[in-house]
C-alpha positions as CSV (number, residue, x, y, z in Angstrom):
1,M,75.0,87.2,95.9
2,N,75.3,83.9,97.7
3,S,74.2,81.9,94.6
4,I,76.7,83.9,92.4
5,L,79.4,83.4,95.0
6,N,78.8,79.7,95.2
7,D,78.9,79.5,91.4
8,I,82.2,81.4,91.4
9,Y,83.6,79.1,94.2
10,E,82.7,76.1,92.1
11,K,84.6,77.6,89.1
12,Y,87.5,78.5,91.4
13,N,87.7,74.8,92.6
14,Q,87.9,73.7,89.0
15,S,90.5,76.4,88.1
16,T,94.3,76.4,88.2
17,G,94.2,79.4,90.6
18,I,93.4,83.1,90.8
19,S,94.8,85.9,88.7
20,I,94.4,89.6,88.8
21,D,97.0,90.4,86.1
22,S,96.2,89.6,82.5
23,R,99.9,89.6,81.6
24,S,100.6,86.6,83.9
25,V,97.4,84.6,83.4
26,K,98.0,80.9,83.4
27,K,95.9,78.4,81.5
28,G,92.8,77.6,83.5
29,N,93.1,80.6,85.9
30,L,90.0,82.4,87.2
31,F,90.6,86.1,86.4
32,F,89.3,89.0,88.5
33,G,89.1,92.4,87.0
34,I,89.9,94.5,90.1
35,L,89.2,98.2,90.0
36,G,92.0,100.0,91.9
37,D,92.9,103.6,92.5
38,N,95.3,103.7,89.5
39,F,94.1,100.8,87.4
40,D,91.0,99.0,86.1
41,G,91.4,95.3,85.6
42,N,88.1,95.3,83.8
43,N,89.9,96.8,80.8
44,F,91.8,93.5,80.4
45,I,88.9,91.0,80.5
46,D,89.3,90.0,76.8
47,E,93.1,89.8,77.1
48,S,92.8,87.5,80.2
49,L,90.5,85.1,78.3
50,S,92.7,85.1,75.3
51,N,95.7,84.4,77.5
52,G,94.1,81.2,78.9
53,A,91.8,82.2,81.7
54,S,88.8,79.8,82.1
55,F,86.5,82.5,83.4
56,A,86.6,86.2,84.2
57,V,84.9,88.0,87.0
58,T,84.0,91.6,86.1
59,S,82.1,94.6,87.3
60,N,81.8,96.1,83.8
61,K,78.3,95.7,82.5
62,K,79.4,95.4,78.9
63,F,80.7,91.9,79.7
64,K,77.5,90.9,81.4
65,T,76.4,88.6,78.6
66,K,79.8,87.7,77.3
67,D,80.7,84.0,77.2
68,R,82.9,82.9,80.2
69,C,82.3,86.2,82.1
70,I,80.6,86.5,85.5
71,Y,79.2,89.9,86.4
72,V,79.3,91.2,90.0
73,E,78.9,94.7,91.3
74,N,82.3,94.8,93.1
75,T,85.0,92.4,92.0
76,L,87.3,93.2,95.0
77,E,84.6,92.6,97.4
78,C,83.7,89.4,95.6
79,L,87.4,88.3,95.8
80,Q,87.4,89.0,99.5
81,N,84.2,87.1,100.1
82,L,85.5,84.2,98.0
83,A,88.6,84.0,100.2
84,K,86.5,84.2,103.4
85,L,84.3,81.3,102.1
86,H,87.4,79.2,101.2
87,R,89.0,79.8,104.6
88,S,85.8,78.8,106.4
89,I,85.9,75.4,104.5
90,L,89.6,74.7,105.2
91,Q,90.3,72.9,108.4
92,I,94.0,74.0,108.8
93,P,95.4,76.3,111.5
94,V,96.3,79.8,110.4
95,V,99.0,81.9,112.2
96,G,98.4,85.6,111.9
97,V,101.4,87.9,112.1
98,T,101.2,91.7,112.4
99,G,103.2,94.5,114.0
100,S,105.0,97.8,113.2
101,N,108.4,96.2,112.4
102,G,109.7,92.8,111.5
103,K,106.5,91.3,110.2
104,T,107.9,89.9,107.0
105,T,111.2,88.6,108.6
106,T,109.2,86.9,111.3
107,K,106.8,85.4,108.8
108,E,109.7,84.0,106.8
109,L,111.4,82.6,109.9
110,V,108.2,81.0,111.2
111,S,107.7,79.4,107.8
112,L,111.3,77.9,107.8
113,V,110.8,76.5,111.3
114,L,107.4,74.9,110.6
115,K,108.6,73.5,107.3
116,T,110.9,71.1,109.2
117,K,107.7,69.2,110.2
118,F,104.8,70.4,108.0
119,N,103.7,71.4,104.5
120,V,103.5,75.2,105.1
121,F,102.0,78.0,103.1
122,S,103.1,81.6,103.9
123,T,102.3,85.0,102.5
124,I,104.3,85.6,99.4
125,G,106.5,88.7,99.7
126,N,104.6,91.4,101.5
127,F,101.1,90.4,100.2
128,N,99.7,91.7,103.4
129,N,96.8,94.0,102.5
130,H,93.1,93.9,101.5
131,I,94.1,92.4,98.1
132,G,97.2,90.4,99.1
133,V,95.6,88.5,102.0
134,P,92.6,87.2,100.0
135,L,94.9,86.1,97.2
136,S,97.1,84.3,99.8
137,I,94.1,82.5,101.3
138,L,93.0,81.4,97.9
139,E,96.4,79.8,97.4
140,L,95.7,77.4,100.2
141,N,94.6,73.8,99.4
142,D,94.1,70.5,101.1
143,S,97.8,69.6,100.8
144,H,98.8,72.4,103.3
145,D,99.1,71.6,107.0
146,I,99.4,75.1,108.2
147,A,99.4,78.7,106.9
148,I,101.3,81.9,108.1
149,I,99.5,85.0,107.0
150,E,101.1,88.4,107.3
151,M,98.8,91.3,107.9
152,G,99.6,95.0,107.4
153,A,97.6,98.1,108.1
154,S,97.8,101.9,107.7
155,G,94.6,102.7,109.4
156,L,92.0,101.5,112.0
157,G,89.8,98.6,111.1
158,E,92.2,97.1,108.5
159,I,93.6,94.3,110.7
160,A,90.1,93.5,111.9
161,F,89.0,93.1,108.3
162,L,91.9,90.9,107.4
163,C,91.2,88.7,110.4
164,E,87.7,88.2,109.2
165,I,89.1,86.9,105.9
166,S,92.1,84.8,107.2
167,Q,90.4,83.7,110.5
168,P,93.7,83.1,112.5
169,N,93.8,80.5,115.2
170,L,97.1,81.8,116.6
171,G,98.4,85.4,116.5
172,L,101.5,87.4,117.2
173,I,102.1,91.1,117.2
174,T,105.8,91.7,116.7
175,N,105.9,95.2,118.2
176,I,103.9,98.4,118.2
177,A,105.7,101.6,117.3
178,P,104.6,105.1,116.0
179,V,104.4,104.2,112.3
180,H,101.9,104.9,109.6
181,L,100.8,108.0,111.6
182,E,99.5,109.6,108.4
183,G,96.8,106.9,108.2
184,F,96.3,106.1,111.9
185,G,96.4,109.7,113.1
186,S,98.1,109.0,116.4
187,F,100.1,106.4,118.3
188,E,97.1,105.5,120.4
189,S,95.3,104.6,117.1
190,V,98.2,102.5,116.0
191,I,97.9,100.6,119.3
192,R,94.2,100.1,118.7
193,G,94.7,99.1,115.1
194,K,97.4,96.5,115.7
195,S,95.6,95.0,118.7
196,E,92.6,94.2,116.5
197,L,94.4,90.9,115.9
198,F,94.2,90.2,119.6
199,D,90.5,91.3,119.7
200,Y,89.7,88.7,117.0
201,L,91.6,85.9,118.9
202,I,89.7,86.8,122.2
203,K,86.4,86.6,120.4
204,N,87.2,83.3,118.7
205,D,89.1,81.4,121.5
206,G,92.4,81.9,119.7
207,I,96.0,81.6,121.0
208,A,98.0,84.7,121.6
209,F,101.8,84.9,121.7
210,I,102.8,87.9,123.7
211,N,106.0,89.9,123.1
212,N,106.4,91.0,126.7
213,N,109.6,92.8,125.8
214,D,107.3,95.4,124.3
215,K,105.6,97.3,127.1
216,V,102.5,98.1,125.1
217,I,102.0,94.6,124.0
218,S,102.8,93.2,127.4
219,N,99.7,94.9,128.8
220,F,97.5,92.9,126.5
221,S,98.5,89.6,128.2
222,K,95.9,90.4,130.9
223,R,93.1,90.0,128.4
224,F,93.9,86.3,127.8
225,E,93.2,83.4,130.0
226,K,96.4,81.6,128.9
227,P,98.7,83.9,127.0
228,Y,102.1,82.6,125.9
229,L,104.8,85.0,127.1
230,L,108.0,84.9,125.0
231,F,110.6,86.6,127.3
232,G,111.7,86.7,130.9
233,E,111.4,84.1,133.6
234,A,107.9,83.0,132.6
235,S,108.9,82.6,128.9
236,F,107.5,79.8,126.9
237,L,110.9,79.2,125.3
238,N,114.2,78.5,127.0
239,C,116.5,80.6,124.8
240,E,119.3,83.1,125.4
241,Y,120.7,85.9,123.3
242,L,124.5,85.8,123.1
243,K,125.8,88.5,120.8
244,A,125.5,90.1,117.4
245,D,129.0,90.7,115.8
246,P,127.3,91.5,113.4
247,F,125.5,88.1,113.1
248,I,123.2,87.0,115.9
249,S,124.2,84.1,118.0
250,F,121.9,82.5,120.5
251,F,121.9,79.6,123.0
252,L,119.0,77.2,122.9
253,K,118.9,75.4,126.2
254,E,119.5,71.7,126.0
255,N,121.2,72.3,122.6
256,E,124.3,74.0,121.4
257,I,125.1,77.6,120.4
258,F,123.7,78.6,117.1
259,K,125.1,81.4,114.9
260,T,122.8,82.9,112.3
261,K,123.3,84.9,109.1
262,I,121.0,87.6,110.5
263,I,122.4,91.0,111.6
264,G,121.2,93.3,114.4
265,D,120.3,92.4,117.9
266,Y,116.8,93.8,117.3
267,N,116.2,90.7,115.0
268,Y,116.7,88.4,118.0
269,E,113.0,88.9,118.9
270,N,112.0,87.7,115.5
271,I,114.0,84.5,116.0
272,V,112.4,83.9,119.4
273,F,108.9,84.4,117.8
274,A,109.7,81.7,115.2
275,L,111.2,79.2,117.7
276,S,108.3,79.7,120.1
277,I,105.6,79.0,117.5
278,G,107.7,76.0,116.3
279,K,107.7,74.7,119.9
280,Y,103.9,75.2,120.2
281,Y,103.4,73.1,117.1
282,G,105.8,70.3,118.2
283,V,108.7,71.1,116.0
284,D,112.1,69.7,117.0
285,L,113.9,72.8,118.3
286,K,117.3,71.8,117.2
287,L,116.0,71.4,113.6
288,A,114.1,74.7,114.1
289,A,117.3,76.5,115.1
290,E,119.2,75.0,112.2
291,A,116.5,76.2,109.8
292,I,116.8,79.8,111.2
293,C,120.6,79.6,110.8
294,S,120.1,78.8,107.1
295,Y,118.1,82.0,106.5
296,E,119.8,84.7,104.5
297,P,118.1,88.1,104.5
298,S,117.4,89.6,101.1
299,Q,115.3,92.2,99.3
300,N,116.8,95.1,101.3
301,R,116.0,93.6,104.7
302,S,119.0,93.5,107.0
303,Q,120.9,92.4,103.9
304,I,124.8,92.2,103.9
305,I,126.6,93.0,100.7
306,E,130.4,92.7,100.3
307,K,131.6,95.3,97.8
308,K,135.3,95.5,97.1
309,N,136.8,96.0,100.6
310,C,133.6,97.4,102.2
311,T,130.8,95.6,104.1
312,I,127.4,97.1,103.3
313,F,124.4,96.7,105.6
314,L,121.3,97.3,103.4
315,D,118.3,97.7,105.6
316,A,116.1,99.9,103.5
317,Y,112.9,98.0,102.9
318,N,111.1,99.9,105.7
319,A,112.0,102.7,108.1
320,N,110.3,104.4,111.0
321,P,111.7,106.1,114.1
322,T,111.9,102.9,116.1
323,S,113.6,100.8,113.5
324,V,116.0,103.6,112.6
325,I,117.1,104.0,116.2
326,K,117.6,100.3,116.6
327,A,119.6,100.1,113.4
328,L,121.9,103.0,114.5
329,T,122.3,101.5,118.0
330,N,123.3,98.2,116.6
331,F,125.6,99.7,114.0
332,S,127.4,101.8,116.6
333,N,128.8,98.5,118.0
334,I,130.5,97.7,114.8
335,K,134.3,98.0,114.9
336,G,136.3,100.0,112.4
337,K,135.3,102.9,110.1
338,R,131.5,103.3,110.0
339,I,129.6,105.3,107.4
340,V,125.8,105.9,107.6
341,F,123.4,106.8,104.8
342,L,119.9,107.7,106.2
343,G,116.9,108.5,104.0
344,D,113.4,109.8,104.6
345,M,110.9,107.9,106.8
346,F,107.5,107.9,105.1
347,E,104.0,108.0,106.4
348,L,104.6,109.9,109.6
349,G,102.0,112.6,108.9
350,K,102.2,115.8,110.9
351,K,104.8,114.3,113.2
352,S,107.3,113.8,110.3
353,K,109.3,117.0,111.0
354,N,109.7,116.3,114.7
355,E,110.5,112.6,114.2
356,H,113.2,113.4,111.7
357,A,114.6,116.1,113.9
358,K,114.8,113.5,116.8
359,I,117.0,111.3,114.5
360,G,119.4,114.2,114.2
361,N,119.6,114.4,118.0
362,I,120.2,110.7,118.4
363,L,123.0,110.8,115.9
364,N,124.9,113.0,118.4
365,D,125.0,110.0,120.7
366,F,127.2,108.1,118.4
367,N,130.6,108.6,116.9
368,F,130.1,107.7,113.2
369,E,132.9,108.7,110.9
370,E,130.6,110.0,108.2
371,V,126.9,110.5,108.0
372,Y,124.9,111.2,104.8
373,L,121.3,112.4,105.0
374,I,119.1,112.2,101.9
375,G,115.6,113.4,101.3
376,D,113.2,116.3,101.8
377,E,112.4,115.3,105.4
378,M,116.0,114.5,106.5
379,I,116.8,118.1,106.4
380,H,115.2,118.3,109.8
381,A,117.7,115.8,111.1
382,L,120.5,118.0,109.7
383,E,119.3,120.9,111.9
384,N,120.3,118.9,115.0
385,Y,123.3,117.2,113.4
386,P,125.0,119.8,111.2
387,S,128.2,117.8,110.6
388,A,126.3,115.5,108.3
389,K,126.5,115.8,104.5
390,Y,123.0,116.6,103.2
391,F,121.4,115.9,99.8
392,K,117.9,116.7,98.8
393,N,117.6,113.6,96.6
394,K,119.6,110.7,95.1
395,K,120.4,112.7,91.9
396,E,122.4,115.2,94.0
397,L,124.1,112.5,95.9
398,F,125.1,110.6,92.7
399,Q,127.1,113.6,91.5
400,V,129.2,113.4,94.7
401,L,129.5,109.6,94.8
402,K,131.4,109.6,91.6
403,E,134.3,111.4,93.4
404,L,134.2,109.3,96.6
405,N,136.1,106.1,97.2
406,F,135.0,104.1,100.2
407,E,137.7,101.8,101.5
408,N,138.0,99.5,104.5
409,C,134.7,100.5,106.1
410,T,131.3,99.3,107.0
411,I,128.3,101.2,105.6
412,L,124.7,101.3,106.8
413,F,121.9,102.2,104.5
414,K,118.5,102.8,106.2
415,A,115.4,104.4,104.7
416,S,111.8,103.8,103.7
417,R,111.3,101.6,100.6
418,G,110.2,104.5,98.5
419,M,113.7,106.1,98.7
420,Q,115.1,103.2,96.6
421,F,118.4,103.1,98.5
422,E,119.5,99.9,96.6
423,K,120.2,102.3,93.7
424,I,122.7,104.1,95.9
425,V,124.4,100.9,96.8
426,K,125.0,100.1,93.1
427,K,126.8,103.5,92.7
428,I,129.2,102.8,95.6
429,N,132.8,102.6,94.2
């Protein structure tokens, strides 16, 4: 395998990059025919070569003797090993980011901050899994000064595996919450799974940034000789939260007040993460803060949409009990008429019924003018909050939306990505 891997690495260095999609192959790409749960990239070997790929890596034996094809037993494993080899050769620092909530926002903010001083590569979108991380690593080249790699997981061992590929020098866990319980099985397993990043850093003399606002994460500081604490009197960064009305303002000591375009006080932690990592790498903090202020959330993440005479908070890229409670709490501070649309939280496994029921209880703590619950699981929230309007799916809701006219109000949309709440936003009159 080593000789084959070395040969593939040589061809990778001569290529114009990696592709796993024959439809978007660029001239000179090295194509990998990945076998997935619902697809087989080996079926598109000929197409990839016709579309300009220089070589194709395949696990289909019928291509074993075909010109410009390289046969391996497992193309995904080969891709991962190729990324690992490439990372071991590169001499640039890698920042690893994981956590239950806020990974992508934090990654984007860290990237903006570090770009004020360095040529930075960061994970594209949410390419944070066993395929996305190797592809991200293989995007790195000698022109990059530093990389930020987001790592996601839905089960034990996944973060550890991604660390072996990305080999982070510095790591941050944003928070740890009871999410992906379907895969992890329990909150205790979630803790073990997320902390695999810290396990890797300990073994490899890496640097840990500790969110000591999170009680679970704070406990891990004891495992490091010199952890960087991000909050409280011993914090690495001298920064102060001011308000979120709805946009976050903060005071950076020795500088002025900075007002962002980011909503929700829960996002303040993500800002501190980015500024702290920037400080560690010697970035001018005023420039770093200005970079954060330029950030405008998109892709359903804490996104603000003005529609007619209503303000819409679209926060429906991800949802779990912790993030929903934070979103509701923040939204309760908004003045004027407030309308809430809540959708199912996915991947909660056996605890789904109870966790959705808890959301119903929590809704009783607020005084929202209207609440809409959508989805098979949200019916359990209805049991504890019967004044809400319930719809089994979006189709049922759309029938009613035609007759509703929202005026002079602020609307929160919160749900897991699979609920596709952006389609509801488009239907709002």
